[in-house]
ZALO-131850 format. One record per atom (N, C-alpha, C): x, y, z; residue number from 1; residue in one letter; atom name. Coordinates in nm, 2 decimals. Layout:
! residues N
NODE,X,Y,Z,NUM,A,CA
...
! end
This chain:
! residues 185
NODE,-0.40,2.94,-4.92,1,M,N
NODE,-0.34,2.95,-5.06,1,M,CA
NODE,-0.19,2.93,-5.04,1,M,C
NODE,-0.13,2.98,-4.93,2,N,N
NODE,0.00,2.99,-4.92,2,N,CA
NODE,0.06,2.87,-4.86,2,N,C
NODE,-0.04,2.77,-4.84,3,E,N
NODE,0.03,2.65,-4.77,3,E,CA
NODE,0.13,2.58,-4.85,3,E,C
NODE,0.23,2.52,-4.79,4,P,N
NODE,0.33,2.45,-4.86,4,P,CA
NODE,0.28,2.34,-4.93,4,P,C
NODE,0.34,2.30,-5.07,5,R,N
NODE,0.27,2.20,-5.14,5,R,CA
NODE,0.33,2.07,-5.08,5,R,C
NODE,0.25,1.97,-5.10,6,K,N
NODE,0.29,1.84,-5.04,6,K,CA
NODE,0.33,1.76,-5.19,6,K,C
NODE,0.45,1.68,-5.17,7,P,N
NODE,0.47,1.60,-5.27,7,P,CA
NODE,0.37,1.49,-5.30,7,P,C
NODE,0.36,1.43,-5.40,8,I,N
NODE,0.27,1.34,-5.44,8,I,CA
NODE,0.28,1.21,-5.38,8,I,C
NODE,0.40,1.16,-5.35,9,F,N
NODE,0.44,1.05,-5.30,9,F,CA
NODE,0.49,1.08,-5.14,9,F,C
NODE,0.44,1.18,-5.09,10,G,N
NODE,0.49,1.22,-4.95,10,G,CA
NODE,0.46,1.11,-4.84,10,G,C
NODE,0.35,1.04,-4.87,11,F,N
NODE,0.32,0.93,-4.77,11,F,CA
NODE,0.44,0.83,-4.74,11,F,C
NODE,0.54,0.82,-4.85,12,L,N
NODE,0.65,0.73,-4.85,12,L,CA
NODE,0.76,0.78,-4.75,12,L,C
NODE,0.74,0.92,-4.70,13,W,N
NODE,0.84,0.97,-4.62,13,W,CA
NODE,0.76,1.05,-4.51,13,W,C
NODE,0.70,0.98,-4.41,14,P,N
NODE,0.61,1.05,-4.32,14,P,CA
NODE,0.70,1.14,-4.24,14,P,C
NODE,0.65,1.25,-4.20,15,K,N
NODE,0.72,1.32,-4.09,15,K,CA
NODE,0.68,1.28,-3.94,15,K,C
NODE,0.78,1.27,-3.85,16,P,N
NODE,0.74,1.23,-3.72,16,P,CA
NODE,0.66,1.33,-3.65,16,P,C
NODE,0.56,1.27,-3.57,17,D,N
NODE,0.47,1.34,-3.50,17,D,CA
NODE,0.54,1.43,-3.39,17,D,C
NODE,0.53,1.56,-3.40,18,P,N
NODE,0.61,1.65,-3.31,18,P,CA
NODE,0.54,1.64,-3.17,18,P,C
NODE,0.44,1.59,-3.14,19,D,N
NODE,0.37,1.58,-3.01,19,D,CA
NODE,0.39,1.45,-2.95,19,D,C
NODE,0.46,1.35,-3.01,20,A,N
NODE,0.49,1.23,-2.97,20,A,CA
NODE,0.61,1.23,-2.84,20,A,C
NODE,0.57,1.15,-2.74,21,P,N
NODE,0.68,1.16,-2.64,21,P,CA
NODE,0.80,1.12,-2.68,21,P,C
NODE,0.91,1.18,-2.62,22,K,N
NODE,1.06,1.15,-2.67,22,K,CA
NODE,1.14,1.09,-2.54,22,K,C
NODE,1.08,1.04,-2.46,23,D,N
NODE,1.15,0.98,-2.35,23,D,CA
NODE,1.08,0.86,-2.30,23,D,C
NODE,1.10,0.82,-2.18,24,A,N
NODE,1.05,0.69,-2.11,24,A,CA
NODE,0.90,0.71,-2.11,24,A,C
NODE,0.83,0.81,-2.14,25,A,N
NODE,0.68,0.83,-2.12,25,A,CA
NODE,0.61,0.76,-2.24,25,A,C
NODE,0.69,0.72,-2.34,26,Y,N
NODE,0.62,0.65,-2.46,26,Y,CA
NODE,0.55,0.53,-2.41,26,Y,C
NODE,0.43,0.51,-2.47,27,V,N
NODE,0.35,0.39,-2.43,27,V,CA
NODE,0.30,0.33,-2.56,27,V,C
NODE,0.32,0.20,-2.59,28,Q,N
NODE,0.28,0.13,-2.70,28,Q,CA
NODE,0.12,0.10,-2.67,28,Q,C
NODE,0.03,0.18,-2.74,29,L,N
NODE,-0.11,0.13,-2.73,29,L,CA
NODE,-0.16,0.07,-2.85,29,L,C
NODE,-0.11,0.09,-2.97,30,R,N
NODE,-0.16,0.01,-3.09,30,R,CA
NODE,-0.09,-0.12,-3.10,30,R,C
NODE,-0.19,-0.24,-3.10,31,P,N
NODE,-0.14,-0.36,-3.09,31,P,CA
NODE,-0.03,-0.38,-3.21,31,P,C
NODE,0.09,-0.45,-3.18,32,L,N
NODE,0.18,-0.50,-3.26,32,L,CA
NODE,0.17,-0.64,-3.29,32,L,C
NODE,0.16,-0.68,-3.41,33,R,N
NODE,0.16,-0.82,-3.44,33,R,CA
NODE,0.30,-0.90,-3.42,33,R,C
NODE,0.29,-1.00,-3.33,34,V,N
NODE,0.42,-1.08,-3.31,34,V,CA
NODE,0.39,-1.23,-3.37,34,V,C
NODE,0.47,-1.27,-3.46,35,P,N
NODE,0.55,-1.20,-3.55,35,P,CA
NODE,0.47,-1.15,-3.68,35,P,C
NODE,0.54,-1.07,-3.75,36,R,N
NODE,0.49,-1.02,-3.88,36,R,CA
NODE,0.44,-1.15,-3.97,36,R,C
NODE,0.35,-1.10,-4.05,37,R,N
NODE,0.31,-1.21,-4.14,37,R,CA
NODE,0.43,-1.26,-4.23,37,R,C
NODE,0.43,-1.40,-4.24,38,G,N
NODE,0.55,-1.46,-4.30,38,G,CA
NODE,0.52,-1.48,-4.46,38,G,C
NODE,0.62,-1.51,-4.54,39,P,N
NODE,0.58,-1.54,-4.67,39,P,CA
NODE,0.49,-1.66,-4.71,39,P,C
NODE,0.49,-1.74,-4.62,40,I,N
NODE,0.39,-1.87,-4.65,40,I,CA
NODE,0.25,-1.82,-4.63,40,I,C
NODE,0.23,-1.74,-4.52,41,R,N
NODE,0.10,-1.69,-4.50,41,R,CA
NODE,0.05,-1.59,-4.60,41,R,C
NODE,0.14,-1.50,-4.64,42,V,N
NODE,0.10,-1.42,-4.74,42,V,CA
NODE,0.07,-1.47,-4.87,42,V,C
NODE,0.15,-1.58,-4.91,43,L,N
NODE,0.11,-1.65,-5.03,43,L,CA
NODE,-0.02,-1.72,-5.02,43,L,C
NODE,-0.04,-1.80,-4.91,44,G,N
NODE,-0.18,-1.85,-4.89,44,G,CA
NODE,-0.30,-1.76,-4.88,44,G,C
NODE,-0.28,-1.65,-4.82,45,L,N
NODE,-0.38,-1.54,-4.82,45,L,CA
NODE,-0.41,-1.49,-4.96,45,L,C
NODE,-0.30,-1.47,-5.04,46,T,N
NODE,-0.32,-1.42,-5.16,46,T,CA
NODE,-0.38,-1.51,-5.26,46,T,C
NODE,-0.35,-1.64,-5.25,47,A,N
NODE,-0.41,-1.75,-5.33,47,A,CA
NODE,-0.56,-1.75,-5.29,47,A,C
NODE,-0.59,-1.75,-5.16,48,C,N
NODE,-0.74,-1.77,-5.12,48,C,CA
NODE,-0.83,-1.65,-5.16,48,C,C
NODE,-0.73,-1.51,-5.16,49,G,N
NODE,-0.82,-1.40,-5.22,49,G,CA
NODE,-0.84,-1.41,-5.35,49,G,C
NODE,-0.74,-1.45,-5.43,50,L,N
NODE,-0.78,-1.47,-5.58,50,L,CA
NODE,-0.89,-1.56,-5.62,50,L,C
NODE,-0.89,-1.67,-5.54,51,I,N
NODE,-1.01,-1.78,-5.56,51,I,CA
NODE,-1.13,-1.71,-5.53,51,I,C
NODE,-1.12,-1.63,-5.41,52,A,N
NODE,-1.26,-1.57,-5.38,52,A,CA
NODE,-1.31,-1.45,-5.47,52,A,C
NODE,-1.21,-1.39,-5.53,53,V,N
NODE,-1.24,-1.28,-5.63,53,V,CA
NODE,-1.28,-1.34,-5.76,53,V,C
NODE,-1.23,-1.46,-5.81,54,I,N
NODE,-1.27,-1.52,-5.92,54,I,CA
NODE,-1.42,-1.59,-5.90,54,I,C
NODE,-1.45,-1.65,-5.79,55,T,N
NODE,-1.56,-1.71,-5.77,55,T,CA
NODE,-1.68,-1.61,-5.76,55,T,C
NODE,-1.64,-1.49,-5.68,56,V,N
NODE,-1.75,-1.39,-5.67,56,V,CA
NODE,-1.78,-1.34,-5.79,56,V,C
NODE,-1.67,-1.31,-5.88,57,G,N
NODE,-1.71,-1.25,-6.01,57,G,CA
NODE,-1.78,-1.35,-6.09,57,G,C
NODE,-1.75,-1.48,-6.09,58,S,N
NODE,-1.81,-1.58,-6.16,58,S,CA
NODE,-1.97,-1.58,-6.13,58,S,C
NODE,-1.98,-1.58,-6.00,59,A,N
NODE,-2.12,-1.59,-5.94,59,A,CA
NODE,-2.21,-1.47,-5.98,59,A,C
NODE,-2.15,-1.34,-5.98,60,L,N
NODE,-2.22,-1.23,-6.03,60,L,CA
NODE,-2.24,-1.24,-6.17,60,L,C
NODE,-2.14,-1.28,-6.26,61,L,N
NODE,-2.18,-1.28,-6.40,61,L,CA
NODE,-2.28,-1.39,-6.43,61,L,C
NODE,-2.28,-1.49,-6.36,62,A,N
NODE,-2.37,-1.61,-6.38,62,A,CA
NODE,-2.52,-1.54,-6.34,62,A,C
NODE,-2.52,-1.48,-6.22,63,G,N
NODE,-2.65,-1.43,-6.18,63,G,CA
NODE,-2.71,-1.33,-6.27,63,G,C
NODE,-2.63,-1.24,-6.33,64,M,N
NODE,-2.68,-1.14,-6.42,64,M,CA
NODE,-2.71,-1.20,-6.55,64,M,C
NODE,-2.65,-1.30,-6.60,65,G,N
NODE,-2.67,-1.36,-6.73,65,G,CA
NODE,-2.79,-1.46,-6.74,65,G,C
NODE,-2.79,-1.54,-6.63,66,A,N
NODE,-2.89,-1.65,-6.63,66,A,CA
NODE,-3.00,-1.63,-6.53,66,A,C
NODE,-3.00,-1.52,-6.47,67,G,N
NODE,-3.12,-1.51,-6.37,67,G,CA
NODE,-3.07,-1.57,-6.23,67,G,C
NODE,-3.12,-1.55,-6.14,68,L,N
NODE,-3.11,-1.59,-5.99,68,L,CA
NODE,-3.15,-1.74,-5.98,68,L,C
NODE,-3.05,-1.83,-5.95,69,S,N
NODE,-3.09,-1.97,-5.94,69,S,CA
NODE,-3.03,-2.02,-5.82,69,S,C
NODE,-3.07,-2.13,-5.77,70,P,N
NODE,-3.02,-2.18,-5.63,70,P,CA
NODE,-2.86,-2.21,-5.66,70,P,C
NODE,-2.81,-2.26,-5.76,71,A,N
NODE,-2.66,-2.27,-5.79,71,A,CA
NODE,-2.59,-2.13,-5.76,71,A,C
NODE,-2.63,-2.03,-5.82,72,V,N
NODE,-2.58,-1.90,-5.81,72,V,CA
NODE,-2.58,-1.87,-5.66,72,V,C
NODE,-2.68,-1.87,-5.58,73,V,N
NODE,-2.71,-1.83,-5.46,73,V,CA
NODE,-2.59,-1.92,-5.36,73,V,C
NODE,-2.58,-2.05,-5.40,74,V,N
NODE,-2.49,-2.13,-5.34,74,V,CA
NODE,-2.35,-2.08,-5.35,74,V,C
NODE,-2.31,-2.06,-5.48,75,I,N
NODE,-2.16,-2.01,-5.51,75,I,CA
NODE,-2.14,-1.87,-5.45,75,I,C
NODE,-2.25,-1.79,-5.45,76,A,N
NODE,-2.24,-1.66,-5.38,76,A,CA
NODE,-2.20,-1.67,-5.22,76,A,C
NODE,-2.28,-1.76,-5.17,77,A,N
NODE,-2.27,-1.79,-5.02,77,A,CA
NODE,-2.13,-1.85,-4.99,77,A,C
NODE,-2.08,-1.94,-5.08,78,M,N
NODE,-1.95,-2.00,-5.06,78,M,CA
NODE,-1.84,-1.90,-5.07,78,M,C
NODE,-1.87,-1.81,-5.17,79,S,N
NODE,-1.75,-1.71,-5.20,79,S,CA
NODE,-1.76,-1.62,-5.08,79,S,C
NODE,-1.87,-1.58,-5.03,80,A,N
NODE,-1.87,-1.48,-4.92,80,A,CA
NODE,-1.82,-1.54,-4.79,80,A,C
NODE,-1.82,-1.68,-4.77,81,T,N
NODE,-1.76,-1.75,-4.67,81,T,CA
NODE,-1.61,-1.74,-4.69,81,T,C
NODE,-1.56,-1.76,-4.82,82,V,N
NODE,-1.41,-1.76,-4.84,82,V,CA
NODE,-1.36,-1.64,-4.81,82,V,C
NODE,-1.44,-1.53,-4.85,83,V,N
NODE,-1.39,-1.38,-4.83,83,V,CA
NODE,-1.37,-1.37,-4.67,83,V,C
NODE,-1.47,-1.41,-4.61,84,A,N
NODE,-1.47,-1.40,-4.45,84,A,CA
NODE,-1.36,-1.47,-4.39,84,A,C
NODE,-1.33,-1.58,-4.45,85,L,N
NODE,-1.21,-1.67,-4.39,85,L,CA
NODE,-1.09,-1.61,-4.42,85,L,C
NODE,-1.07,-1.55,-4.55,86,V,N
NODE,-0.95,-1.49,-4.58,86,V,CA
NODE,-0.92,-1.36,-4.50,86,V,C
NODE,-1.02,-1.29,-4.47,87,L,N
NODE,-1.01,-1.16,-4.40,87,L,CA
NODE,-0.97,-1.20,-4.25,87,L,C
NODE,-1.04,-1.31,-4.20,88,R,N
NODE,-1.02,-1.36,-4.06,88,R,CA
NODE,-0.89,-1.43,-4.05,88,R,C
NODE,-0.84,-1.49,-4.15,89,G,N
NODE,-0.71,-1.56,-4.16,89,G,CA
NODE,-0.60,-1.45,-4.16,89,G,C
NODE,-0.63,-1.34,-4.21,90,S,N
NODE,-0.51,-1.23,-4.21,90,S,CA
NODE,-0.49,-1.16,-4.07,90,S,C
NODE,-0.60,-1.18,-3.99,91,A,N
NODE,-0.60,-1.12,-3.84,91,A,CA
NODE,-0.54,-1.22,-3.74,91,A,C
NODE,-0.54,-1.34,-3.77,92,V,N
NODE,-0.50,-1.45,-3.69,92,V,CA
NODE,-0.35,-1.41,-3.65,92,V,C
NODE,-0.33,-1.42,-3.50,93,G,N
NODE,-0.21,-1.40,-3.46,93,G,CA
NODE,-0.19,-1.35,-3.31,93,G,C
NODE,-0.08,-1.34,-3.27,94,T,N
NODE,-0.06,-1.27,-3.14,94,T,CA
NODE,-0.01,-1.13,-3.15,94,T,C
NODE,-0.09,-1.04,-3.07,95,Y,N
NODE,-0.05,-0.90,-3.08,95,Y,CA
NODE,-0.03,-0.86,-2.93,95,Y,C
NODE,0.06,-0.76,-2.91,96,V,N
NODE,0.10,-0.71,-2.78,96,V,CA
NODE,0.10,-0.55,-2.79,96,V,C
NODE,0.08,-0.50,-2.66,97,T,N
NODE,0.09,-0.35,-2.64,97,T,CA
NODE,0.16,-0.36,-2.50,97,T,C
NODE,0.18,-0.23,-2.45,98,D,N
NODE,0.24,-0.23,-2.31,98,D,CA
NODE,0.15,-0.28,-2.21,98,D,C
NODE,0.03,-0.30,-2.23,99,H,N
NODE,-0.07,-0.31,-2.13,99,H,CA
NODE,-0.12,-0.45,-2.14,99,H,C
NODE,-0.12,-0.52,-2.25,100,E,N
NODE,-0.18,-0.65,-2.27,100,E,CA
NODE,-0.12,-0.74,-2.38,100,E,C
NODE,-0.15,-0.86,-2.38,101,V,N
NODE,-0.12,-0.96,-2.49,101,V,CA
NODE,-0.26,-0.99,-2.54,101,V,C
NODE,-0.28,-0.99,-2.69,102,R,N
NODE,-0.40,-1.03,-2.74,102,R,CA
NODE,-0.38,-1.15,-2.83,102,R,C
NODE,-0.45,-1.26,-2.82,103,I,N
NODE,-0.43,-1.38,-2.91,103,I,CA
NODE,-0.55,-1.40,-2.98,103,I,C
NODE,-0.56,-1.38,-3.12,104,E,N
NODE,-0.66,-1.39,-3.21,104,E,CA
NODE,-0.65,-1.52,-3.27,104,E,C
NODE,-0.77,-1.60,-3.28,105,T,N
NODE,-0.77,-1.72,-3.35,105,T,CA
NODE,-0.89,-1.70,-3.45,105,T,C
NODE,-0.92,-1.82,-3.52,106,M,N
NODE,-1.04,-1.80,-3.63,106,M,CA
NODE,-1.17,-1.77,-3.55,106,M,C
NODE,-1.17,-1.82,-3.43,107,L,N
NODE,-1.31,-1.81,-3.37,107,L,CA
NODE,-1.32,-1.73,-3.26,107,L,C
NODE,-1.21,-1.68,-3.20,108,R,N
NODE,-1.23,-1.60,-3.08,108,R,CA
NODE,-1.10,-1.51,-3.04,108,R,C
NODE,-1.10,-1.40,-2.96,109,R,N
NODE,-1.01,-1.33,-2.93,109,R,CA
NODE,-0.99,-1.33,-2.77,109,R,C
NODE,-0.86,-1.36,-2.74,110,T,N
NODE,-0.82,-1.36,-2.59,110,T,CA
NODE,-0.74,-1.24,-2.55,110,T,C
NODE,-0.78,-1.16,-2.45,111,E,N
NODE,-0.70,-1.05,-2.42,111,E,CA
NODE,-0.66,-1.08,-2.27,111,E,C
NODE,-0.53,-1.06,-2.25,112,I,N
NODE,-0.47,-1.10,-2.12,112,I,CA
NODE,-0.37,-0.99,-2.08,112,I,C
NODE,-0.41,-0.91,-1.97,113,P,N
NODE,-0.33,-0.82,-1.92,113,P,CA
NODE,-0.19,-0.86,-1.88,113,P,C
NODE,-0.09,-0.79,-1.89,114,W,N
NODE,0.06,-0.85,-1.88,114,W,CA
NODE,0.07,-0.85,-1.73,114,W,C
NODE,-0.02,-0.79,-1.63,115,S,N
NODE,0.00,-0.81,-1.49,115,S,CA
NODE,-0.04,-0.96,-1.46,115,S,C
NODE,-0.13,-1.02,-1.54,116,E,N
NODE,-0.18,-1.16,-1.50,116,E,CA
NODE,-0.06,-1.26,-1.56,116,E,C
NODE,0.03,-1.21,-1.64,117,V,N
NODE,0.13,-1.31,-1.71,117,V,CA
NODE,0.24,-1.33,-1.62,117,V,C
NODE,0.25,-1.44,-1.55,118,R,N
NODE,0.37,-1.49,-1.46,118,R,CA
NODE,0.51,-1.49,-1.54,118,R,C
NODE,0.51,-1.56,-1.65,119,S,N
NODE,0.62,-1.59,-1.73,119,S,CA
NODE,0.60,-1.62,-1.86,119,S,C
NODE,0.69,-1.61,-1.96,120,V,N
NODE,0.70,-1.64,-2.10,120,V,CA
NODE,0.79,-1.75,-2.12,120,V,C
NODE,0.75,-1.87,-2.17,121,S,N
NODE,0.86,-1.98,-2.19,121,S,CA
NODE,0.84,-2.04,-2.32,121,S,C
NODE,0.95,-2.11,-2.37,122,T,N
NODE,0.97,-2.17,-2.49,122,T,CA
NODE,1.01,-2.32,-2.46,122,T,C
NODE,0.92,-2.41,-2.53,123,E,N
NODE,0.95,-2.54,-2.49,123,E,CA
NODE,0.93,-2.63,-2.63,123,E,C
NODE,1.00,-2.76,-2.63,124,D,N
NODE,1.00,-2.84,-2.75,124,D,CA
NODE,0.87,-2.91,-2.73,124,D,C
NODE,0.78,-2.91,-2.84,125,S,N
NODE,0.65,-2.97,-2.82,125,S,CA
NODE,0.61,-3.01,-2.96,125,S,C
NODE,0.50,-3.08,-2.98,126,D,N
NODE,0.44,-3.11,-3.11,126,D,CA
NODE,0.36,-2.97,-3.14,126,D,C
NODE,0.38,-2.94,-3.25,127,T,N
NODE,0.33,-2.80,-3.31,127,T,CA
NODE,0.26,-2.84,-3.43,127,T,C
NODE,0.15,-2.75,-3.46,128,P,N
NODE,0.08,-2.76,-3.59,128,P,CA
NODE,0.16,-2.73,-3.71,128,P,C
NODE,0.15,-2.81,-3.81,129,F,N
NODE,0.24,-2.78,-3.94,129,F,CA
NODE,0.16,-2.69,-4.02,129,F,C
NODE,0.24,-2.55,-4.02,130,L,N
NODE,0.17,-2.44,-4.11,130,L,CA
NODE,0.02,-2.39,-4.07,130,L,C
NODE,-0.01,-2.43,-3.94,131,G,N
NODE,-0.13,-2.40,-3.88,131,G,CA
NODE,-0.24,-2.50,-3.91,131,G,C
NODE,-0.21,-2.61,-3.96,132,L,N
NODE,-0.30,-2.72,-3.99,132,L,CA
NODE,-0.30,-2.81,-3.88,132,L,C
NODE,-0.39,-2.91,-3.86,133,P,N
NODE,-0.39,-3.00,-3.74,133,P,CA
NODE,-0.29,-3.11,-3.77,133,P,C
NODE,-0.19,-3.09,-3.82,134,I,N
NODE,-0.09,-3.21,-3.83,134,I,CA
NODE,0.03,-3.18,-3.74,134,I,C
NODE,0.04,-3.26,-3.63,135,P,N
NODE,0.14,-3.24,-3.56,135,P,CA
NODE,0.29,-3.27,-3.58,135,P,C
NODE,0.38,-3.20,-3.58,136,V,N
NODE,0.53,-3.21,-3.60,136,V,CA
NODE,0.60,-3.17,-3.49,136,V,C
NODE,0.73,-3.22,-3.47,137,P,N
NODE,0.81,-3.17,-3.36,137,P,CA
NODE,0.86,-3.02,-3.39,137,P,C
NODE,0.86,-2.93,-3.29,138,G,N
NODE,0.89,-2.81,-3.31,138,G,CA
NODE,0.90,-2.73,-3.16,138,G,C
NODE,0.92,-2.60,-3.17,139,R,N
NODE,0.92,-2.52,-3.05,139,R,CA
NODE,0.81,-2.42,-3.03,139,R,C
NODE,0.75,-2.42,-2.92,140,W,N
NODE,0.63,-2.34,-2.90,140,W,CA
NODE,0.66,-2.24,-2.78,140,W,C
NODE,0.61,-2.11,-2.80,141,T,N
NODE,0.62,-2.02,-2.70,141,T,CA
NODE,0.48,-2.01,-2.64,141,T,C
NODE,0.49,-2.01,-2.50,142,S,N
NODE,0.37,-2.01,-2.42,142,S,CA
NODE,0.36,-1.90,-2.30,142,S,C
NODE,0.25,-1.86,-2.27,143,L,N
NODE,0.24,-1.76,-2.14,143,L,CA
NODE,0.18,-1.85,-2.04,143,L,C
NODE,0.25,-1.83,-1.93,144,H,N
NODE,0.20,-1.89,-1.80,144,H,CA
NODE,0.14,-1.78,-1.72,144,H,C
NODE,0.01,-1.79,-1.69,145,L,N
NODE,-0.07,-1.69,-1.61,145,L,CA
NODE,-0.05,-1.72,-1.46,145,L,C
NODE,-0.08,-1.62,-1.38,146,A,N
NODE,-0.09,-1.62,-1.24,146,A,CA
NODE,-0.18,-1.72,-1.17,146,A,C
NODE,-0.30,-1.76,-1.24,147,D,N
NODE,-0.38,-1.86,-1.20,147,D,CA
NODE,-0.35,-1.99,-1.24,147,D,C
NODE,-0.23,-2.01,-1.29,148,G,N
NODE,-0.17,-2.16,-1.32,148,G,CA
NODE,-0.20,-2.20,-1.45,148,G,C
NODE,-0.28,-2.14,-1.54,149,T,N
NODE,-0.32,-2.18,-1.66,149,T,CA
NODE,-0.19,-2.15,-1.76,149,T,C
NODE,-0.19,-2.22,-1.88,150,T,N
NODE,-0.09,-2.18,-1.98,150,T,CA
NODE,-0.16,-2.16,-2.11,150,T,C
NODE,-0.12,-2.05,-2.17,151,V,N
NODE,-0.19,-2.02,-2.30,151,V,CA
NODE,-0.08,-2.01,-2.40,151,V,C
NODE,-0.10,-2.09,-2.50,152,R,N
NODE,0.00,-2.09,-2.63,152,R,CA
NODE,-0.04,-1.98,-2.71,152,R,C
NODE,0.07,-1.94,-2.77,153,T,N
NODE,0.06,-1.82,-2.86,153,T,CA
NODE,0.08,-1.86,-3.00,153,T,C
NODE,0.08,-1.79,-3.09,154,H,N
NODE,0.11,-1.81,-3.23,154,H,CA
NODE,0.25,-1.82,-3.27,154,H,C
NODE,0.33,-1.80,-3.17,155,V,N
NODE,0.48,-1.80,-3.19,155,V,CA
NODE,0.53,-1.95,-3.16,155,V,C
NODE,0.53,-2.01,-3.28,156,Y,N
NODE,0.58,-2.14,-3.28,156,Y,CA
NODE,0.65,-2.19,-3.42,156,Y,C
NODE,0.76,-2.26,-3.41,157,S,N
NODE,0.87,-2.28,-3.51,157,S,CA
NODE,0.80,-2.32,-3.65,157,S,C
NODE,0.69,-2.39,-3.65,158,T,N
NODE,0.63,-2.44,-3.78,158,T,CA
NODE,0.51,-2.35,-3.82,158,T,C
NODE,0.49,-2.24,-3.76,159,S,N
NODE,0.38,-2.15,-3.80,159,S,CA
NODE,0.40,-2.12,-3.94,159,S,C
NODE,0.30,-2.07,-4.02,160,P,N
NODE,0.32,-2.02,-4.16,160,P,CA
NODE,0.38,-1.89,-4.16,160,P,C
NODE,0.41,-1.82,-4.04,161,D,N
NODE,0.48,-1.70,-4.03,161,D,CA
NODE,0.62,-1.73,-4.01,161,D,C
NODE,0.66,-1.85,-3.95,162,L,N
NODE,0.79,-1.87,-3.90,162,L,CA
NODE,0.86,-1.99,-3.97,162,L,C
NODE,0.79,-2.06,-4.04,163,W,N
NODE,0.85,-2.19,-4.09,163,W,CA
NODE,0.97,-2.18,-4.17,163,W,C
NODE,1.07,-2.24,-4.14,164,L,N
NODE,1.22,-2.24,-4.21,164,L,CA
NODE,1.28,-2.11,-4.18,164,L,C
NODE,1.25,-2.03,-4.08,165,R,N
NODE,1.30,-1.89,-4.05,165,R,CA
NODE,1.33,-1.88,-3.90,165,R,C
NODE,1.44,-1.96,-3.86,166,A,N
NODE,1.47,-1.97,-3.72,166,A,CA
NODE,1.50,-1.83,-3.65,166,A,C
NODE,1.57,-1.74,-3.73,167,E,N
NODE,1.59,-1.61,-3.67,167,E,CA
NODE,1.46,-1.53,-3.65,167,E,C
NODE,1.36,-1.54,-3.73,168,A,N
NODE,1.24,-1.48,-3.71,168,A,CA
NODE,1.16,-1.54,-3.60,168,A,C
NODE,1.16,-1.68,-3.58,169,F,N
NODE,1.12,-1.73,-3.45,169,F,CA
NODE,1.18,-1.67,-3.32,169,F,C
NODE,1.32,-1.67,-3.33,170,D,N
NODE,1.40,-1.62,-3.22,170,D,CA
NODE,1.35,-1.46,-3.18,170,D,C
NODE,1.34,-1.39,-3.29,171,M,N
NODE,1.30,-1.24,-3.27,171,M,CA
NODE,1.16,-1.23,-3.21,171,M,C
NODE,1.07,-1.32,-3.26,172,A,N
NODE,0.94,-1.32,-3.21,172,A,CA
NODE,0.92,-1.35,-3.07,172,A,C
NODE,1.01,-1.46,-3.03,173,R,N
NODE,1.01,-1.50,-2.89,173,R,CA
NODE,1.07,-1.40,-2.79,173,R,C
NODE,1.18,-1.35,-2.85,174,L,N
NODE,1.23,-1.24,-2.76,174,L,CA
NODE,1.15,-1.12,-2.75,174,L,C
NODE,1.07,-1.07,-2.86,175,R,N
NODE,0.97,-0.96,-2.83,175,R,CA
NODE,0.88,-1.00,-2.74,175,R,C
NODE,0.81,-1.11,-2.73,176,L,N
NODE,0.71,-1.15,-2.61,176,L,CA
NODE,0.80,-1.13,-2.49,176,L,C
NODE,0.91,-1.18,-2.47,177,E,N
NODE,0.97,-1.18,-2.35,177,E,CA
NODE,1.00,-1.04,-2.31,177,E,C
NODE,1.04,-0.96,-2.41,178,H,N
NODE,1.07,-0.82,-2.38,178,H,CA
NODE,0.95,-0.74,-2.33,178,H,C
NODE,0.83,-0.76,-2.40,179,F,N
NODE,0.71,-0.69,-2.35,179,F,CA
NODE,0.68,-0.73,-2.20,179,F,C
NODE,0.70,-0.86,-2.18,180,H,N
NODE,0.66,-0.92,-2.06,180,H,CA
NODE,0.76,-0.86,-1.95,180,H,C
NODE,0.88,-0.85,-1.97,181,S,N
NODE,0.98,-0.81,-1.87,181,S,CA
NODE,1.01,-0.66,-1.86,181,S,C
NODE,0.94,-0.58,-1.95,182,S,N
NODE,0.98,-0.43,-1.98,182,S,CA
NODE,0.94,-0.35,-1.86,182,S,C
NODE,0.84,-0.41,-1.79,183,G,N
NODE,0.79,-0.33,-1.67,183,G,CA
NODE,0.70,-0.22,-1.70,183,G,C
NODE,0.64,-0.22,-1.83,184,A,N
NODE,0.55,-0.11,-1.87,184,A,CA
NODE,0.40,-0.15,-1.82,184,A,C
NODE,0.39,-0.27,-1.79,185,H,N
NODE,0.26,-0.31,-1.74,185,H,CA
NODE,0.25,-0.30,-1.60,185,H,C
! end
């Protein structure tokens, strides 16, 4: 009963964790997305989300009003697919922790410990335009592994997160290089 009152919008000013490490013992365990979602990706996901909501609502109303028909089932299945693609599209990207780099694509997840990454490099290359299979000239950041393979990340100059934002590309590239060279792995 004598507990201090919490402000209604207190979540906007979170208090730091008093038990968090305050020195070099800090370890990044939660995956950080490199780079953050850009405006083009956010607009695309928002548009697809709105389309999904409208089609799901239409399918539900049609199913309730006219009974269950094959057309309603097909529309509902297509809507569910669009919802799944929107959700998966929001997760696509490169994530880093102090222990590993994780590359999420639409179909799979690749987790690579930093101890297996020999180097991080950026080269001029054909890159997909806004994530579509349309090759355009650009710069791409890749991971070179100890076994000699090269893994491409989602840090490329024409990605939907970085297109027309050279500073954001440089920051994302530097973040990957920093995590690789930090010695925390």
